[in-house]
C-alpha positions in Angstrom: 0.0 0.0 0.0 1.5 3.4 -0.9 1.2 6.7 0.9 -1.6 9.2 0.3 -5.1 9.8 1.3 -7.0 6.8 2.7 -4.1 4.6 3.5 -3.6 2.7 6.8 0.1 3.2 7.0 0.1 7.0 7.8 1.8 7.5 11.1 1.0 11.2 11.4 -2.6 10.4 12.2 -3.8 13.0 9.6 -5.2 10.5 7.2 -8.1 8.1 7.8 -7.6 4.4 7.4 -10.5 3.0 5.3 -10.3 -0.3 7.1 -10.6 1.2 10.5 -13.3 3.5 9.3 -15.3 0.6 7.9 -14.8 -1.4 11.1 -16.1 1.6 13.0 -19.4 1.4 11.2 -19.9 -2.4 10.9 -17.6 -3.6 13.6 -19.9 -5.2 16.1 -21.5 -8.7 15.7 -25.0 -7.3 15.4 -24.3 -4.6 12.9 -23.0 -6.8 10.3 -25.6 -9.6 11.1 -28.4 -7.1 10.6 -26.8 -5.9 7.3 -26.5 -9.5 6.2 -30.2 -10.1 7.1 -31.3 -7.1 5.2 -29.6 -8.4 2.1 -32.7 -10.6 1.7 -34.7 -7.4 1.2 -36.7 -4.8 3.3 -37.9 -6.2 6.7 -40.0 -5.0 9.6 -38.5 -4.6 13.0 -40.3 -7.8 14.3 -39.0 -9.9 11.4 -35.4 -8.9 12.1 -35.9 -9.5 15.8 -37.2 -13.0 15.2 -34.3 -13.8 12.9 -31.9 -14.5 15.9 -33.0 -15.7 19.3 -30.0 -14.0 21.0 -31.0 -10.6 19.6 -33.2 -8.4 22.0 -35.4 -5.4 21.0 -33.2 -2.9 22.8 -30.0 -4.0 21.0 -31.8 -4.1 17.7 -33.3 -0.7 18.1 -30.0 0.9 19.0 -28.2 -0.9 16.2 -30.7 0.1 13.6 -30.6 3.7 14.8 -26.8 3.6 14.5 -26.8 2.0 11.0 -29.4 4.6 9.9 -27.3 7.5 11.3 -24.3 6.1 9.3 -26.3 5.9 6.1 -26.2 2.1 5.8 -29.9 1.5 6.6 -33.0 3.5 5.7 -36.2 3.5 7.8 -39.5 3.8 6.1 -42.9 4.2 7.8 -45.6 2.4 5.9 -48.9 4.3 6.4 -51.2 1.3 7.1 -53.3 0.9 10.1 -51.5 0.1 12.4 -48.5 1.7 10.8 -45.4 -0.3 10.4 -41.7 0.5 10.0 -39.7 -1.2 7.3 -35.9 -1.2 7.2 -33.8 -1.7 4.1 -30.3 -1.2 3.0 -29.2 2.0 1.3 -26.9 2.0 -1.7 -24.0 2.3 0.8 -25.4 -0.7 2.8 -25.8 -2.8 -0.4 -22.2 -2.1 -1.0 -21.4 -4.3 2.0 -23.0 -7.3 0.3 -19.7 -8.8 -1.0 -18.0 -8.4 2.4 -21.0 -9.8 4.3 -21.2 -12.8 2.0 -17.5 -13.4 2.2 -17.5 -13.4 5.9 -20.4 -15.8 6.0 -18.5 -18.2 3.7 -15.4 -17.8 5.8 -17.3 -18.7 8.9 -18.9 -21.7 7.2 -15.6 -23.0 6.1 -13.4 -22.3 9.2 -15.6 -21.9 12.2 -18.6 -24.1 11.9 -16.5 -27.3 11.4 -14.5 -26.5 14.5 -17.7 -25.9 16.5 -19.4 -29.0 15.2 -16.3 -31.1 16.0 -16.2 -29.7 19.5 -19.9 -30.5 20.0 -19.4 -34.1 18.8 -16.6 -34.5 21.5 -13.8 -35.1 19.0 -11.8 -32.4 20.6 -12.0 -29.2 22.4 -12.6 -26.0 20.7 -9.2 -24.4 20.7 -9.3 -20.8 21.9 -6.4 -18.5 22.7 -5.7 -18.5 26.4 -7.0 -15.6 28.4 -4.3 -13.6 29.9 -5.2 -11.4 32.8 -3.1 -8.4 33.8 0.0 -7.2 32.2 2.5 -9.4 30.6 5.9 -9.5 32.1 8.5 -7.4 30.4 11.1 -9.5 28.5 14.6 -8.2 28.4 16.6 -9.9 25.6 20.0 -8.5 26.5 21.4 -5.8 28.8 23.5 -3.2 27.0 27.2 -3.7 27.7 28.1 -1.0 30.3 31.7 -2.2 30.5 33.5 -3.9 33.4 32.1 -3.3 36.9 34.5 -2.0 39.5 
């Protein structure tokens, strides 16, 4: 990657890294999951909520508001009685389709087999060890200060 606008190797902090900027918008598990769900087309709040039993209404509401404020999701009120709200992806949100699909395929290839193997008892699911606190400082070599008196 070369230098210039939009690179991630600018050490001055004056340029924005597009990877970090994108992760700032879609970098939580629910944001990208909701984008992925909306790739199927516009959906009502209740439809999105029912799509995952771990998702609760408060989290969904906050996530949809955030995605709307970032220009990824649009919110439309349908004037029926009773009225309903439909969420859909904007052009910007639809631009995430390739990334969302690739992440799904990556998860299906690499993560699901490991989880299924762990559930079958053929081995533990390997996770990196959790390290609490600060790591000890490693000194490879002391500078040679010369002979000690």
